[in-house]
C-alpha positions in Angstrom: -207.7 -153.2 83.9 -209.9 -152.1 81.0 -208.3 -152.2 77.6 -206.7 -149.0 76.4 -207.1 -147.7 72.8 -206.8 -144.3 71.2 -209.9 -143.4 72.9 -209.4 -144.5 76.3 -205.5 -144.2 76.8 -205.4 -140.7 78.6 -205.2 -141.0 82.3 -207.0 -138.8 84.9 -206.3 -138.7 88.7 -209.9 -138.1 89.8 -208.6 -136.7 93.3 -206.6 -134.3 91.5 -208.4 -133.3 88.5 -212.0 -133.5 89.9 -211.5 -132.6 93.5 -208.3 -130.6 94.4 -208.0 -128.4 91.4 -211.7 -127.4 91.2 -211.4 -126.6 94.9 -208.3 -124.6 94.6 -209.9 -122.7 91.6 -213.1 -122.1 93.6 -210.9 -120.9 96.5 -209.2 -118.4 94.2 -212.5 -117.0 93.0 -213.8 -116.6 96.6 -210.6 -114.9 97.9 -210.7 -112.6 94.7 -214.5 -111.6 95.5 -213.5 -111.0 99.3 -210.5 -108.8 98.1 -212.8 -106.7 96.0 -214.9 -105.9 99.1 -211.9 -105.3 101.3 -208.6 -105.0 99.6 -206.4 -104.2 102.4 -207.5 -107.3 104.5 -207.8 -109.7 101.8 -204.3 -109.1 99.3 -202.5 -112.0 101.0 -204.9 -114.7 100.9 -205.5 -113.9 97.1 -201.9 -114.1 96.6 -201.6 -117.4 98.5 -204.8 -118.8 96.6 -203.2 -117.9 93.4 -199.9 -119.7 94.2 -201.7 -122.9 95.4 -203.8 -123.2 92.3 -200.6 -122.6 90.1 -198.7 -125.0 92.0 -201.5 -127.5 91.4 -201.3 -127.3 87.6 -197.3 -127.1 87.5 -196.9 -130.1 89.9 -198.9 -132.2 87.4 -197.1 -130.8 84.4 -193.7 -131.6 86.1 -194.6 -135.2 86.8 -195.7 -135.7 83.2 -192.4 -134.2 81.8 -190.4 -136.4 84.1 -192.6 -139.4 82.8 -192.1 -138.3 79.3 -188.3 -138.3 79.6 -188.4 -142.1 80.8 -190.7 -142.9 78.0 -188.4 -141.6 75.3 -185.4 -143.5 76.7 -187.4 -146.6 76.9 -188.6 -146.2 73.4 -184.9 -145.4 72.1 -183.7 -148.5 73.7 -186.6 -150.5 72.5 -186.2 -149.3 68.8 -182.3 -149.6 68.9 -183.1 -153.4 69.8 -185.7 -153.8 67.1 -183.8 -151.6 64.5 -180.2 -152.4 64.8 -177.9 -150.4 62.7 -180.7 -147.6 62.5 -179.7 -145.7 65.4 -179.6 -142.2 63.4 -183.2 -142.9 62.3 -184.2 -143.5 66.0 -182.3 -140.5 67.2 -184.3 -138.4 64.5 -187.6 -139.0 66.1 -188.9 -136.1 68.1 -190.0 -136.5 71.7 -193.9 -136.7 70.7 -193.5 -139.3 68.1 -191.3 -141.3 70.7 -194.0 -141.0 73.5 -196.9 -142.0 70.9 -194.8 -144.9 69.5 -194.7 -146.7 73.1 -198.5 -147.7 72.4 -197.4 -149.7 69.2 -196.8 -153.3 69.3 -193.3 -154.7 68.4 -194.6 -156.0 65.2 -195.8 -152.5 64.1 -193.5 -150.1 65.8 -190.5 -150.3 63.3 -192.8 -149.3 60.3 -194.4 -146.7 62.2 -191.0 -145.2 63.3 -189.9 -145.3 59.9 -192.9 -143.5 58.7 -192.5 -140.8 61.5 -188.8 -140.3 60.6 -189.5 -140.0 57.0 -192.1 -137.2 57.7 -195.1 -139.2 57.0 -196.6 -139.2 60.6 -195.4 -135.8 61.9 -197.6 -135.8 65.2 -198.2 -138.3 68.2 -201.9 -138.2 67.3 -201.3 -139.4 63.9 -198.9 -142.2 64.9 -201.6 -143.3 67.5 -204.4 -143.4 64.9 -202.2 -145.7 62.7 -201.7 -148.4 65.5 -203.7 -151.5 64.9 -202.3 -153.5 67.9 -202.6 -151.3 71.0 -200.0 -151.9 73.6 -201.3 -150.7 76.8 -199.3 -148.5 79.4 -201.0 -148.7 82.6 -198.1 -147.3 84.7 -198.6 -143.7 83.7 -198.5 -140.8 86.1 
């Protein structure tokens, strides 16, 4: 697998992002155009096309949300082991900070977690920019 870093860590599912979603959006446009010509005959297909397009986006969002919950749990456990006696500090980290810390190596994650908890690194992107040794995550949704 290709090496991950700040610029290459985002994951796309080509079939979902570049095939299914565009087809559903085009279908919605086609059905709206047909409904404008003959509203009585094409109201239901517009509703169905809209529902399918919304479902496509929300299904991706739900899987990412579930993944983020698992990542938060994993990172809390990791930090509890690396920072014994500092559970309150670990518990003070926001979800976005925890999900960003997953990319930091064990050697630097403690310092980054402390900086994040102190308010020095507020956002996940700021944490990712500070990572020197990237710990790849190839099991993402």
